[in-house]
MIZA-285930 format. One record per residue (C-alpha): residue number from 1; residue in three letters; x, y, z. Coordinates in Angstrom, 1 decimal, always signed. Example, Ala and Ser with C-alpha at 12.3 -4.5 7.8 and 13.67 -1.06 7.14 Angstrom:
// MIZA-285930
  nr rest     xx     yy     zz
   1  ala  +12.3   -4.5   +7.8
   2  ser  +13.7   -1.1   +7.1
***
This chain:
// MIZA-285930
  nr rest     xx     yy     zz
   1  met -131.0  -31.7 +148.5
   2  pro -134.3  -33.7 +148.8
   3  asp -134.2  -37.2 +147.3
   4  asn -136.7  -38.4 +144.7
   5  arg -138.9  -40.0 +147.3
   6  thr -139.3  -36.7 +149.2
   7  ile -140.2  -34.9 +146.0
   8  glu -142.7  -37.6 +145.0
   9  ala -144.3  -37.5 +148.5
  10  ala -144.7  -33.7 +148.3
  11  met -146.3  -34.0 +144.8
  12  thr -148.8  -36.6 +145.9
  13  glu -149.6  -35.0 +149.3
  14  thr -153.3  -34.4 +149.9
  15  lys -153.7  -30.7 +150.7
  16  pro -156.3  -29.9 +153.4
  17  ala -159.0  -27.4 +152.4
  18  leu -160.3  -24.3 +154.3
  19  his -164.0  -23.8 +154.4
  20  gly -164.6  -20.1 +155.0
  21  val -163.7  -17.9 +157.9
  22  his -165.0  -19.2 +161.3
  23  his -164.3  -16.0 +163.2
  24  thr -162.2  -13.0 +163.6
  25  ala -161.3  -11.8 +167.1
  26  phe -160.3   -8.5 +168.7
  27  pro -159.7   -7.1 +172.2
  28  thr -162.1   -4.6 +173.6
  29  trp -162.1   -2.4 +176.7
  30  lys -165.6   -1.2 +176.0
  31  pro -167.7   -4.4 +176.4
  32  lys -171.1   -2.7 +176.9
  33  ser -170.7   -0.3 +174.0
  34  thr -169.4   -3.1 +171.8
  35  val -172.5   -5.3 +172.6
  36  arg -174.8   -2.4 +171.9
  37  phe -173.1   -1.6 +168.6
  38  tyr -172.9   -5.2 +167.2
  39  arg -176.1   -6.6 +168.7
  40  asp -178.4   -3.6 +168.7
  41  ile -177.2   -1.4 +165.8
  42  leu -175.8   -3.9 +163.4
  43  gly -178.3   -6.5 +164.5
  44  leu -175.9   -9.4 +164.9
  45  lys -177.2  -12.2 +167.1
  46  val -175.2  -13.3 +170.1
  47  arg -173.9  -16.8 +169.3
  48  his -171.6  -17.9 +172.1
  49  ala -169.7  -16.6 +175.2
  50  ile -166.8  -18.1 +177.1
  51  thr -165.7  -16.9 +180.6
  52  ala -162.4  -18.0 +182.1
  53  lys -160.4  -17.5 +185.3
  54  gly -157.1  -16.9 +183.8
  55  trp -155.8  -19.0 +181.0
  56  gly -152.5  -21.0 +181.2
  57  pro -149.8  -18.7 +182.5
  58  glu -150.3  -17.3 +186.1
  59  asn -150.2  -13.7 +184.9
  60  his -153.0  -14.2 +182.3
  61  pro -156.0  -12.0 +183.2
  62  asp -159.5  -13.3 +183.7
  63  phe -161.5  -12.7 +180.5
  64  leu -164.8  -13.0 +178.6
  65  his -164.8  -14.1 +175.0
  66  phe -168.1  -13.4 +173.2
  67  phe -169.2  -14.1 +169.6
  68  phe -171.7  -12.5 +167.3
  69  asp -173.2  -14.1 +164.1
  70  ala -171.6  -12.4 +161.2
  71  gly -173.6  -14.3 +158.5
  72  asn -173.1  -17.4 +156.4
  73  gly -171.8  -19.4 +159.4
  74  ser -169.0  -17.0 +160.4
  75  thr -168.7  -15.0 +163.6
  76  ile -166.9  -11.9 +164.9
  77  ala -165.6  -12.2 +168.4
  78  phe -164.2  -10.0 +171.2
  79  phe -162.0  -10.5 +174.3
  80  tyr -162.6   -8.4 +177.4
  81  tyr -159.6   -8.8 +179.7
  82  val -161.0   -8.0 +183.2
  83  gly -159.1   -5.4 +185.1
  84  thr -156.5   -4.6 +182.4
  85  ala -155.7   -1.1 +181.2
  86  pro -157.0   +0.0 +177.7
  87  arg -154.5   -0.3 +174.9
  88  pro -155.4   +2.3 +172.3
  89  asp -152.5   +1.2 +170.1
  90  leu -154.2   -2.1 +169.7
  91  thr -157.8   -1.0 +169.2
  92  gly -157.9   +2.0 +166.9
  93  pro -154.8   +3.3 +165.3
  94  arg -155.6   +6.0 +162.8
  95  gly -154.3   +6.6 +159.3
  96  tyr -153.7   +4.1 +156.6
  97  leu -152.3   +1.4 +159.0
  98  gly -155.4   +1.7 +161.1
  99  thr -157.8   +1.1 +158.2
 100  ala -155.7   -1.6 +156.6
 101  arg -156.8   -4.1 +159.3
 102  his -160.6   -4.2 +159.0
 103  thr -163.7   -6.4 +158.7
 104  ala -165.9   -6.2 +155.7
 105  trp -169.4   -7.5 +155.3
 106  thr -171.3   -8.2 +152.1
 107  ala -174.3   -6.2 +150.8
 108  glu -176.2   -8.0 +148.1
 109  thr -177.8   -5.0 +146.3
 110  pro -177.1   -1.2 +145.9
 111  ala -180.4   -0.5 +147.8
 112  glu -179.1   -2.7 +150.7
 113  leu -175.8   -0.9 +150.8
 114  ala -177.6   +2.5 +150.9
 115  ala -180.0   +1.2 +153.6
 116  trp -177.0   +0.3 +155.8
 117  arg -175.5   +3.7 +155.3
 118  asp -178.8   +5.4 +156.3
 119  arg -179.3   +3.1 +159.3
 120  leu -175.8   +3.7 +160.7
 121  arg -176.1   +7.4 +160.3
 122  lys -179.5   +7.3 +162.0
 123  his -177.7   +5.8 +165.0
 124  gly -175.0   +8.5 +165.1
 125  val -172.3   +6.5 +163.4
 126  asn -169.9   +8.5 +161.2
 127  val -170.2   +6.7 +157.8
 128  ser -168.3   +7.5 +154.5
 129  glu -170.1   +8.1 +151.2
 130  glu -170.1   +5.1 +148.9
 131  ile -166.7   +4.6 +147.4
 132  glu -166.3   +2.6 +144.2
 133  his -162.9   +1.0 +143.5
 134  glu -162.4   -1.4 +140.7
 135  thr -165.0   -4.2 +141.2
 136  ile -166.5   -3.2 +144.6
 137  arg -168.5   -0.3 +146.1
 138  ser -168.1   +0.2 +149.9
 139  ile -169.0   +2.3 +152.9
 140  tyr -166.6   +2.7 +155.8
 141  phe -167.1   +3.4 +159.5
 142  arg -165.7   +2.5 +162.9
 143  asp -167.0   +0.6 +165.9
 144  pro -166.8   +2.0 +169.5
 145  asn -163.3   +0.5 +169.9
 146  gly -162.1   +2.4 +166.9
 147  tyr -161.9   -0.7 +164.7
 148  ala -162.3   +0.0 +161.0
 149  leu -165.4   -1.7 +159.4
 150  glu -166.7   -1.9 +155.9
 151  ile -169.9   -3.0 +154.1
 152  thr -169.2   -3.8 +150.5
 153  leu -171.1   -4.6 +147.3
 154  gln -169.6   -6.6 +144.5
 155  ala -170.2   -4.3 +141.6
 156  arg -169.6   -7.0 +139.0
 157  pro -168.7  -10.6 +139.1
 158  leu -165.0  -11.5 +139.1
 159  glu -164.0  -13.3 +135.9
 160  asp -161.1  -15.5 +134.7
 161  val -159.3  -12.4 +133.4
 162  asp -159.4  -10.9 +136.9
 163  val -157.9  -14.0 +138.4
 164  arg -155.1  -14.1 +135.8
 165  asp -154.4  -10.4 +136.3
 166  ala -154.2  -11.0 +140.1
 167  glu -151.8  -13.9 +139.6
 168  leu -149.5  -11.8 +137.5
 169  thr -149.6   -8.9 +139.9
 170  ile -148.8  -11.1 +142.9
 171  ala -145.9  -12.8 +141.0
 172  ala -144.5   -9.4 +140.0
 173  met -144.9   -8.2 +143.6
 174  cys -143.0  -11.2 +145.1
 175  glu -140.2  -10.9 +142.6
 176  thr -139.8   -7.1 +143.0
 177  phe -140.2   -6.6 +146.7
 178  gly -139.6  -10.1 +148.2
 179  asp -140.1   -9.5 +151.9
 180  his -139.7   -5.7 +152.1
 181  glu -137.1   -4.7 +149.5
 182  lys -136.7   -1.0 +150.5
 183  thr -135.2   +0.3 +147.2
 184  ala -137.8   -1.1 +144.8
 185  thr -140.7   +1.1 +143.7
 186  ile -144.2   +0.3 +142.4
 187  glu -143.0   +1.4 +139.0
 188  asp -140.4   -1.4 +139.2
 189  met -143.2   -3.8 +139.9
 190  trp -145.3   -2.5 +137.0
 191  arg -142.4   -2.9 +134.6
 192  arg -141.8   -6.5 +135.8
 193  lys -145.5   -7.3 +135.3
 194  gly -145.4   -5.7 +131.9
 195  glu -142.5   -8.0 +131.0
 196  met -144.6  -11.0 +132.1
 197  val -147.6   -9.9 +130.1
 198  arg -145.4   -9.4 +127.0
 199  ala -143.9  -12.9 +127.4
 200  leu -147.4  -14.4 +127.7
 201  val -148.6  -12.5 +124.6
 202  gly -145.5  -13.7 +122.7
 203  glu -146.2  -17.3 +123.6
 204  ala -149.8  -17.0 +122.4
 205  leu -148.8  -15.6 +119.0
***
C-alpha cells in the first residue's frame, strides 16, 4: 500500500503536456512511387531526410528515413530499408483491420473536400464518395503502399455534450470489456452506459 507521502506526491506531480503530433512513420518498399504520391499528387513538401549505414544491431539494414510536411507543423515519414524484401502484411492489409490504421488530414470547407476528391481521381487514385458519420464527412483512399488515408471535414464543432458523452462511452467500454473480455457484447456496454446516464440524471434532479 502506498503511504500518504506517495499519494500526496502523485497528486501534486506536474504532468507534462503533448503539443500535437510531430510525425507518423511507416515502412515502404516503393520509395519512388511514395515520393511521387505524397510530393507530386498530394503536394506535400519534402522536409527532411536521414540516411544511415545500419542502426545499432549488426543485422539492422541500411535505410533512408524521409519526411513530408503534413501541415500545421506535423510530418508524415517513411522508412526505406535497403535490400530487404517487401512485407505486404505490414504495408497494406485489407479489410477492417487494414483501414483501422490510417492517417487523416483536415479539409476546412465542403468545397475543399470535393476538390481533393476530384484531384485524386484525376491522378488515377481510387477514392470513395463522401461519407458522413456523426460529426465528420470524409473521403477514403490508399497510397501506393496500400496504406489507408482519409481527408475529413468537421461537419459541426464538438461541444461540451459531445465530450461528456465520449467520457461516458469510454468509462462504460473500460468497465465492460477491460482488456478484451471475450464474452461481453456491445449491448452489454450500452446497458452499462445507460445505467451511468440514469445515475447522472437522478443526481441532477
